[in-house]
N, C-alpha and C positions, 0 to 999 in steps of 0.2 A: 667545336669544343672537344678536347682530347678525353679519352676514357679514363676514369679514375680506377678502373679495375686492373689494368695491365701496366701501370706505371705509378711512380710517386706523384703526389700533388705538389707542384712547384709554386711556392709563395714568395713574392717579393715584398719585403717590409720597407717602406719608404718613410723616412723621418727627417725633420728639419735639422736636428743636431743631436749629439749624444754626449751628455755630461754626467758627472758624478752626482748622485743623490737625487736625481729627478725620478718622481714616481712613475711616469710613463716609461722612461728609459729602463728603469729597474724591472718593470713588469714585462716589457718586451724582451729584455735579456733573459728573464726567467722562462718565458715561453719558448724562445729559440733554443735554450739549453735543454729543455725537457720534452720538446715535441718528438713524437715517434719518428725516427729517421728511416725506419723501414717503410713508412707510408708517406712521409712528407719531406720535401727538400726546401729548406728555408734559404733565402738570400736577403742580406741586409744592405740597404742603400741609404747613405747619409748625405744630405744636401750640403751641409757646411763642413769645413775642416774642423778637426778637433782643436779646442782651445786649452785643453788640459789633458794630462795623461789619464787614460781610461782603459780598463781591461776589456778588449773586444774579442777575446778568445772564446768565441761561441761555437766553434766547430762548423762554421759555415762561411761562405764567401762574403766578404765585406768590401763594399765599393764606395768611395767618396766621389761625389759629383762635383764638389768644389764650386758651389755657387752660394751666395749669401741669401738670396731671395728670388722670388719670381720677377722682381723688378730689376734684377741685375742684367747688365748688357750681355752676360754669358748665358742667360736663360735659354735662348733659342738653340744654342749649341748643346747645352745640357739636355734639353728636351729631345733633340735628335739622338743624342747618345743614349738616353734612357729608353727611347722607343726601340733602338737597335738592340739594347740589352734584353729587353722583354721578349723580343722576337727570337733572338739567338738562343736564349735559355728556355724558350717555350714556357714562359710563366703562365700559370693557370689563374692565379689570384694576385692582384696587387692590393696591399693594405696600407693605408696612409695615416700618419700621425702628425697633427698640427696643421696650421692654416696653409703655409706655403707648400708643404708637401701635398696637401689635398689638391691644390691647383695644378701642380706639376704632375701628380699621379693620375688625375682624371684625364688630362690632355694626353699624356703618354699612353695610358691604358687604352683609350679610345683609338688612338692612331695605330697602336700595335695590335689591336684586336684581341686584347687580353680578355679571357672568358668572364671573369668577375672582378668588379671594382668595388672595394670595401673601404669605407671611411671609419675612423675610430674617433670617439669622443670620450675623454676621460676627465673632463672638468665641467664646471657649471657656468661656463661662459663669462668668466671674469675678464674684464677689459675687452669684451667683444663689441667693437664699434659698429655704428650703423652701416658704414661702408663694407666692413667685413661680413656683416650679416647679409647684406644684399648679395655679395659674392657667393656665400654659402647657399643661399636660397636658389641662386642661378645654377650652381653646380649640382644641386640635389637630383636634378633630372638625369644626370649622367652617372650617378652613384647607384650601384645595385643594392647594396646592403650597408647597414651601419652597426658597428659593435660599440656598446657603451658598458660602463662598469657599475652603474647604479640605476635603479628604477627612476629616481628623481632626475637623473641626467637624461634618461629617455623621455620623460615628460617635458623637460626643458627643450630638447632638440625638436620634439614634435610641435611644440607651441611656437618656438622662436624661428627655427629654420624651416618649419613646415614639412619636415621629412616624414613620410608615411610611417605610422607606428607599427604596421604589420611587417615592415622591412627592417625593424630595429630589434636587435637581440641583446639582452642583458647578460653579461658574464662577470661576476664579481672577481676582484683581485685575488690572486693566490699569494700568500705570504707565509714564510717560515722564519724562525729565529735563526740568527747568524751563528751563534756559538753554543758550546755545551757547558759553559761556565768556567770558573777558575781565573778569569782575567778581571782586572780592575781598571777600566779605561779612564775613570774619573781620577783615580790615584795617579795614573800615568801623566795626567795633566796637572798634577800638583794640588788637586782638590781633595781635602780630607773632611768628609762629612762627619758630623757627630751622630753616632748611631742611636743615641738616646733621644734625639729630636726628629720630628717628622719631616718629610720632604714632599714638596709639591713640585712636580716636574712637567716639562713639555719638550717634545722633539719637533722642531719646525725650523726650516731655513729662514734666515733673517731677511725676508722679503715683505713688502707692504701687505700683500694679500694674506699673510699669516697673522697679521694684527698682533704683533708682540706687545704693543701698547696695552691691549686688553688683558693679556696675561699679567702684565705689571700692575694694572688696575686691580685685578682680582687679588693678586698677591698682597698688595698694600691694604686691601679691605678685610682680609682675614682677621678674625677676632684674636687668635692666638699669636703671641709674639715670639714663640720658640721655633716657628716653622722655617725650614731652609728651602730655598728656591733654586732649582736647577733648570737651565734652559740650554738645550743641546741643538745647535744649528750652525750652518755655514753662512757666511755673509760678512760684509764690511761695516755693518752698523752696530757692532757690539758696544762701542764706546757711547754711541747715542743712547742706547737703551740703559746702559749703566748710569748715565746722567739722569735719565728719566726716573730710574729707581732711586737715585740719590734725592731727587726732589720729593719722592714719596716716603723717604726715610727707611728704605729697605735695602740700600746698596750693599751694606755689610753682610746681608744674608742671601744675596743673589749671586749665583755663579753662572756665567755664560761661557760655554765651552764648545769647541769643535771636536767631534770624535769621528774617526774614519773607520773604526772597526769595533765589533762587539758592543754596538749600541744597546742591544738587549740587556747586557750586563749592567749598563748604567740605568736602564729603565727599572730593573729589579730593585734599585735603591729607592725608587719612588714609593711613597705611601698612597698618593693620589696623583692622577695624571690629568692634564688639561689639553684641550684643543680649542684655540680661540680664533681660528681662521674666519675670514668673512666669505670665503668661497672654497669649496672642495668638490671633487667628484666623489671618489671613495678613498678615504684617507688611509694610507699604509701605516702611518704612525698610530692611528687609533686602533687598527687591527693588532699592531705589535704590542700596544698596551694590554690589550685583552689576552694575547698569547702569553704575556708575562704575568698574568693573573693580577693586573692592577686595575682598580676601579677608576673609571674615567668620567669626566664631565665635559660635554661638548655642546656647542650651539647647534640649533636645528637648521642646518644648512646641508645642501648636497645629500650624500648618502649616509650621513652620520647616524640617522635613525634606523638605517638598515644594518648597521654594525652593532649599535647598542640597543638593547631592549630596555626602554626607559623604566627605571625603578627596579630592574631585575639584574641587569648586567652593567649598568652604568646610569648616568643621568643625561637627558637631553633637555636643554633649556632654551627659551626663545632667543633668537639671534640678537646679539648685542646687549642682552639683559645681564649686566655685570652683577647686580644685586642677587639675582636668582642663582647665577653660577657660584658666587661667593657663599651663598647659603648652603648649597649642596656640598661644597668643599668643606665648610665648617662642620657639617653633619658627619661627613665621612671621617674627618680627622678626629672628631669627638667619639666616634663609634667604630673603633678599629676592628672589632670582631665582625660586625656587619660588613665593613668595607672588605675584609679578607674573603668573606663568603661571596660577596658580589664579584670580586676578582676571580674566584674559582669558577663561578658560573659563566663569566665572560670568556674565560679560556676555553671551556667546553664548547660554547657556542661558536667561537672563532675557529676552533679546530675542525668543526663540522662544516662551516659555511665557507671558509676562506683558505682552504688547503690548496697547495700548488697542484697536486694531482687532480683535484676537481676542476680547477681553472683550465688546465691543459686538456683534460678529457672533453670538457664542454666546447672548447675552442676547436679541437680536432673534429668533433661531431658537427660543429657549425660549418667548417670548411667542406666536409664531405656532403653535407646537406645542400649547400648552395650550389655545388657543382652538379648534384644529382637531381635537383628539382628547380623548376622555374620560379617557384614561390617558396618562401621560408617562413614557417610558422614558429614563433618563439616557443621553445620548450621551457616549461615552468620548472 
């Protein structure tokens, strides 16, 4: 293993794909952009070709391996190429994101003699099949350390993947707001909200795991009939959800919109924010609600309870309990002063716990620690 005292620590980040709006991709981009370049040298390797225009100007070398999965006929060639890359660039740490990347990264890291192999887990195992779980259990003996973004995720990985808890480190996401104000992304999309009426909002891509249907169920169950509903997310199912809202009698008050910039300015139009996902690791959207001083209600899944202090900075309700979530929303809408105070407290907590500088600092400390010691004790 090369010394960390006389050279930069070289880290290869291996990820399946890189698309817009993904929480994992956003966090990795944030880390690469902010890591101390006097001490660390990042490399980004992406397995699949880009399917959409994405800004990859991270100030580091970006390499596309151009394979769709580990089952591709190109996989042996890609494996050979990656091993060569790791050796030629004298990579100290390879860190892997997503399932296919873990398989490729473990094999390449071992063949290249990379000093440390690190897996990342940033979700709660949604759609983790029995076959994939067996593969992950097998691979765990070749992974030196695991980085996760929530304590609930750590517990899940320990229980399901049987990965040793003492080799798992929790580092929460680092999030900051995108803009400084002055923009109106909703207005740019032709949406004119009535400022005299409250807004119940949610930011979530239109994917099954986000359970947009539960958001619509809550919206339809609210006792007040003057509430406006704003759903911000990317996806092809907007028409389906509009039809669902029509069946519930709220289609004329529901706005589904895709926003690509200044999302925080749209969040500031919310009076209450929701998160209705059935699976999360640590939700960036929930953190953004807090940073925008908005009281939020979320189901008790993943790391939601690590973001919201129940009853103080937001509400955590049992997973899937629509009535409980609706009741909390009704209370916040009927008590705007209390809701505003809850929002202010949530912002203070989020600024302390989920800053980018804290996330980057702890990650840098993790890298130095695993190269300097044979065992890594998680720092609380």
